[in-house]
PASEBA-1860 file (N, C-alpha, C; in nm, 3 decimals):
! residues 104
1> MREDVLKR> 0.709/1.273/-0.820/0.704/1.129/-0.822/0.595/1.086/-0.921 ~ 0.625/0.984/-0.999/0.531/0.935/-1.100/0.445/0.823/-1.042 ~ 0.323/0.858/-1.006/0.235/0.761/-0.942/0.203/0.645/-1.036 ~ 0.194/0.670/-1.166/0.163/0.562/-1.259/0.274/0.456/-1.260 ~ 0.398/0.498/-1.250/0.511/0.404/-1.248/0.507/0.323/-1.119 ~ 0.484/0.389/-1.007/0.479/0.317/-0.879/0.359/0.222/-0.874 ~ 0.248/0.263/-0.935/0.131/0.177/-0.938/0.159/0.054/-1.023 ~ 0.223/0.072/-1.138/0.259/-0.041/-1.224/0.355/-0.135/-1.151
9> LADQASSD> 0.451/-0.078/-1.080/0.547/-0.156/-1.002/0.476/-0.236/-0.893 ~ 0.387/-0.172/-0.820/0.311/-0.239/-0.714/0.222/-0.349/-0.772 ~ 0.162/-0.322/-0.887/0.077/-0.421/-0.952/0.158/-0.545/-0.990 ~ 0.275/-0.523/-1.049/0.360/-0.637/-1.087/0.406/-0.712/-0.963 ~ 0.446/-0.640/-0.859/0.494/-0.705/-0.737/0.383/-0.784/-0.668 ~ 0.259/-0.738/-0.678/0.149/-0.809/-0.612/0.105/-0.932/-0.691 ~ 0.135/-0.937/-0.821/0.088/-1.049/-0.902/0.200/-1.144/-0.945 ~ 0.325/-1.105/-0.929/0.438/-1.187/-0.974/0.531/-1.212/-0.855
17> RTFLSHLR> 0.514/-1.327/-0.790/0.590/-1.357/-0.668/0.740/-1.364/-0.694 ~ 0.782/-1.410/-0.811/0.925/-1.417/-0.842/0.984/-1.276/-0.845 ~ 0.912/-1.185/-0.911/0.957/-1.046/-0.917/0.961/-0.986/-0.777 ~ 0.855/-1.008/-0.698/0.849/-0.953/-0.563/0.965/-1.004/-0.478 ~ 0.993/-1.134/-0.486/1.103/-1.191/-0.409/1.237/-1.127/-0.450 ~ 1.258/-1.111/-0.580/1.381/-1.048/-0.630/1.387/-0.902/-0.585 ~ 1.274/-0.834/-0.593/1.267/-0.693/-0.554/1.301/-0.675/-0.407 ~ 1.257/-0.767/-0.324/1.284/-0.757/-0.180/1.429/-0.793/-0.147
25> RDPGAALV> 1.489/-0.884/-0.224/1.629/-0.922/-0.200/1.727/-0.818/-0.253 ~ 1.702/-0.772/-0.376/1.797/-0.681/-0.443/1.718/-0.584/-0.530 ~ 1.664/-0.478/-0.468/1.576/-0.387/-0.541/1.638/-0.328/-0.668 ~ 1.761/-0.284/-0.660/1.824/-0.222/-0.776/1.831/-0.317/-0.894 ~ 1.879/-0.437/-0.872/1.892/-0.536/-0.979/1.755/-0.578/-1.033 ~ 1.658/-0.597/-0.945/1.524/-0.638/-0.989/1.461/-0.531/-1.077 ~ 1.475/-0.405/-1.038/1.415/-0.297/-1.115/1.479/-0.286/-1.254 ~ 1.611/-0.294/-1.260/1.681/-0.288/-1.389/1.641/-0.407/-1.476
33> AHGYALTE> 1.639/-0.526/-1.417/1.606/-0.648/-1.492/1.466/-0.643/-1.552 ~ 1.376/-0.569/-1.490/1.238/-0.562/-1.538/1.207/-0.429/-1.607 ~ 1.311/-0.353/-1.640/1.293/-0.233/-1.722/1.245/-0.109/-1.650 ~ 1.254/-0.104/-1.519/1.213/0.015/-1.445/1.330/0.111/-1.432 ~ 1.305/0.237/-1.457/1.405/0.343/-1.439/1.343/0.446/-1.344 ~ 1.364/0.426/-1.216/1.301/0.511/-1.114/1.387/0.633/-1.085 ~ 1.319/0.739/-1.044/1.390/0.857/-0.996/1.445/0.825/-0.857 ~ 1.531/0.910/-0.806/1.585/0.888/-0.671/1.473/0.883/-0.568
41> EEFATVLD> 1.375/0.971/-0.581/1.264/0.976/-0.486/1.180/0.847/-0.494 ~ 1.154/0.800/-0.614/1.077/0.676/-0.631/1.153/0.557/-0.573 ~ 1.284/0.550/-0.600/1.366/0.441/-0.547/1.370/0.446/-0.394 ~ 1.377/0.566/-0.338/1.374/0.581/-0.193/1.241/0.530/-0.136 ~ 1.132/0.552/-0.209/1.001/0.502/-0.166/1.001/0.350/-0.164 ~ 1.058/0.288/-0.267/1.067/0.142/-0.273/1.151/0.089/-0.156 ~ 1.263/0.153/-0.131/1.349/0.110/-0.020/1.280/0.126/0.115 ~ 1.204/0.234/0.131/1.131/0.256/0.256/1.025/0.147/0.276
49> LRRRTAAL> 0.952/0.115/0.171/0.852/0.009/0.181/0.919/-0.125/0.212 ~ 1.032/-0.149/0.150/1.109/-0.271/0.177/1.149/-0.278/0.325 ~ 1.196/-0.167/0.378/1.236/-0.162/0.518/1.116/-0.186/0.611 ~ 1.004/-0.121/0.580/0.887/-0.131/0.667/0.819/-0.268/0.662 ~ 0.842/-0.345/0.555/0.777/-0.475/0.542/0.877/-0.590/0.555 ~ 0.997/-0.562/0.604/1.103/-0.662/0.612/1.062/-0.785/0.694 ~ 0.982/-0.767/0.797/0.943/-0.879/0.884/0.828/-0.961/0.827 ~ 0.770/-0.917/0.717/0.656/-0.986/0.658/0.701/-1.080/0.546
57> GDGMVAAL> 0.626/-1.184/0.523/0.654/-1.276/0.414/0.609/-1.216/0.281 ~ 0.658/-1.274/0.171/0.622/-1.225/0.038/0.472/-1.228/0.015 ~ 0.405/-1.333/0.063/0.260/-1.343/0.044/0.185/-1.229/0.109 ~ 0.226/-1.193/0.230/0.161/-1.083/0.302/0.188/-0.951/0.231 ~ 0.311/-0.930/0.186/0.344/-0.806/0.115/0.265/-0.797/-0.015 ~ 0.254/-0.908/-0.088/0.175/-0.909/-0.212/0.030/-0.874/-0.184 ~ -0.025/-0.931/-0.077/-0.165/-0.901/-0.041/-0.182/-0.755/-0.002 ~ -0.088/-0.700/0.073/-0.096/-0.559/0.111/-0.090/-0.468/-0.011
65> LANGLRNR> -0.001/-0.500/-0.104/0.010/-0.420/-0.226/-0.118/-0.428/-0.308 ~ -0.171/-0.549/-0.324/-0.294/-0.566/-0.401/-0.409/-0.491/-0.337 ~ -0.420/-0.499/-0.205/-0.526/-0.430/-0.133/-0.511/-0.278/-0.148 ~ -0.388/-0.230/-0.138/-0.363/-0.087/-0.155/-0.400/-0.039/-0.293 ~ -0.374/-0.120/-0.395/-0.411/-0.083/-0.532/-0.562/-0.078/-0.548 ~ -0.631/-0.175/-0.489/-0.778/-0.174/-0.497/-0.834/-0.050/-0.428 ~ -0.779/-0.016/-0.313/-0.830/0.100/-0.239/-0.804/0.230/-0.314 ~ -0.691/0.242/-0.382/-0.659/0.364/-0.455/-0.745/0.378/-0.580
73> AGSPPGRP> -0.788/0.265/-0.636/-0.867/0.270/-0.757/-1.012/0.309/-0.728 ~ -1.054/0.297/-0.604/-1.192/0.327/-0.567/-1.213/0.475/-0.543 ~ -1.312/0.503/-0.463/-1.344/0.641/-0.431/-1.243/0.699/-0.332 ~ -1.240/0.830/-0.320/-1.147/0.890/-0.224/-1.178/0.845/-0.083 ~ -1.079/0.852/0.008/-1.103/0.807/0.145/-1.217/0.882/0.211 ~ -1.291/0.811/0.295/-1.402/0.873/0.366/-1.355/0.966/0.475 ~ -1.444/1.053/0.518/-1.411/1.143/0.629/-1.430/1.069/0.759 ~ -1.350/1.099/0.859/-1.367/1.033/0.989/-1.503/1.063/1.048
81> GSPGASGA> -1.555/0.967/1.125/-1.683/0.986/1.193/-1.668/1.082/1.310 ~ -1.781/1.119/1.367/-1.777/1.210/1.482/-1.737/1.131/1.607 ~ -1.681/1.198/1.706/-1.640/1.129/1.829/-1.758/1.061/1.897 ~ -1.728/0.955/1.972/-1.832/0.885/2.047/-1.889/0.972/2.158 ~ -1.983/0.917/2.234/-2.050/0.993/2.339/-1.952/1.049/2.441 ~ -1.852/0.969/2.477/-1.758/1.017/2.578/-1.658/1.116/2.521 ~ -1.628/1.102/2.391/-1.531/1.191/2.329/-1.389/1.161/2.373 ~ -1.368/1.051/2.446/-1.236/1.020/2.499/-1.141/0.967/2.392
89> RPARPRPP> -1.195/0.899/2.291/-1.110/0.842/2.186/-1.148/0.903/2.052 ~ -1.052/0.904/1.960/-1.089/0.949/1.826/-1.185/0.849/1.763 ~ -1.272/0.897/1.680/-1.369/0.810/1.614/-1.300/0.729/1.505 ~ -1.352/0.611/1.479/-1.301/0.529/1.370/-1.386/0.556/1.246 ~ -1.321/0.566/1.130/-1.400/0.589/1.009/-1.489/0.469/0.980 ~ -1.606/0.493/0.929/-1.699/0.387/0.895/-1.673/0.341/0.752 ~ -1.695/0.213/0.724/-1.682/0.167/0.586/-1.784/0.240/0.498 ~ -1.753/0.256/0.371/-1.845/0.324/0.281/-1.982/0.258/0.280
97> GRGPRRGP> -2.086/0.339/0.274/-2.222/0.288/0.268/-2.281/0.248/0.401 ~ -2.210/0.266/0.508/-2.262/0.228/0.639/-2.311/0.352/0.710 ~ -2.415/0.339/0.784/-2.470/0.451/0.859/-2.389/0.480/0.984 ~ -2.438/0.570/1.068/-2.366/0.602/1.191/-2.360/0.484/1.285 ~ -2.258/0.480/1.365/-2.238/0.375/1.463/-2.346/0.385/1.570 ~ -2.398/0.273/1.610/-2.502/0.270/1.713/-2.450/0.190/1.832 ~ -2.494/0.226/1.949/-2.462/0.151/2.070/-2.320/0.176/2.118 ~ -2.274/0.101/2.220/-2.141/0.121/2.278/-2.030/0.076/2.189
END
């Protein structure tokens, strides 16, 4: 899978609401109209994302795509924190630059 192509596609979808709306209504036609030639695997990824975000509005999908692009451009994901005192639940990862969790 070509990550650069999917990143370019996500970038366009997050910044161009007309394209995003067309992509969500008719992915095949939208991709051809905008010059994308995806592999079967890449197209399946687009269809899966379309299926998983079907209940969301275009604005929310655009925001999710933009946020995902920002996160991928940054540093690699952090490691999960250690379990809490009880150890009953998995620990939540801390935002970058934050120290260990204190208190309950």
